[in-house]
C-alpha positions as CSV (number, residue, x, y, z in Angstrom):
1,M,95.6,-72.2,78.0
2,K,93.1,-74.0,79.4
3,E,91.6,-73.8,75.9
4,S,94.0,-75.2,73.9
5,G,95.1,-78.2,75.9
6,V,97.7,-77.4,77.9
7,S,98.0,-77.1,81.8
8,Y,98.3,-74.7,84.0
9,G,99.0,-74.5,87.7
10,S,102.6,-72.9,88.0
11,L,105.6,-73.2,86.8
12,N,107.1,-77.2,87.3
13,E,108.9,-79.3,84.7
14,R,104.9,-80.0,83.7
15,F,104.2,-76.7,83.1
16,V,107.9,-77.0,80.9
17,R,106.8,-79.9,78.9
18,S,103.3,-79.6,78.0
19,I,103.6,-76.0,76.2
20,L,106.5,-77.6,75.0
21,R,104.8,-79.8,72.8
22,F,101.9,-77.6,72.3
23,C,105.1,-75.9,70.1
24,V,105.8,-78.9,68.5
25,D,102.1,-80.0,68.0
26,N,101.5,-76.7,66.6
27,R,105.3,-75.5,65.5
28,A,104.5,-75.8,61.4
29,K,101.6,-73.3,61.8
30,L,103.3,-71.1,63.6
31,T,106.2,-71.1,61.4
32,E,103.6,-70.5,58.2
33,L,102.4,-66.9,60.5
34,Q,105.9,-66.3,61.5
35,P,106.8,-64.0,58.5
36,D,103.0,-62.1,58.4
37,I,103.4,-60.6,62.5
38,I,106.4,-58.1,62.0
39,D,107.1,-55.3,64.6
40,L,107.5,-52.1,64.7
41,D,111.6,-52.7,63.5
42,D,110.4,-55.3,60.5
43,L,111.5,-58.5,62.7
44,P,109.0,-61.1,62.7
45,Y,108.5,-62.1,66.2
46,P,110.3,-65.5,67.7
47,L,108.1,-69.0,68.0
48,M,107.4,-68.9,72.0
49,K,106.6,-64.5,71.5
50,L,103.7,-65.5,69.0
51,V,102.6,-68.9,71.8
52,D,103.1,-66.1,73.8
53,M,100.3,-64.3,71.7
54,H,98.1,-67.2,70.6
55,F,98.0,-67.9,74.7
56,W,96.6,-64.5,75.1
57,Q,93.9,-63.7,71.7
58,V,92.7,-66.9,73.7
59,G,92.5,-65.7,77.0
60,H,90.6,-62.3,75.3
61,D,88.2,-64.4,72.9
62,L,87.1,-65.8,75.9
63,K,86.6,-63.2,78.2
64,S,84.6,-61.5,75.5
65,R,81.5,-63.8,75.4
């Protein structure tokens, strides 16, 4: 999350505002990708799941360096 500019220390109002700011700032890209990422039941993932997937992938990529 830190790599994406989202501060996280604990689940509090500051964190929620930070993650919502990330969503607003990246909404166009997330909604653009949403139809391309379909789950096993052919349903598009909700935007917050895409955000979760994004942060997981960034962390994975950093760990793999």
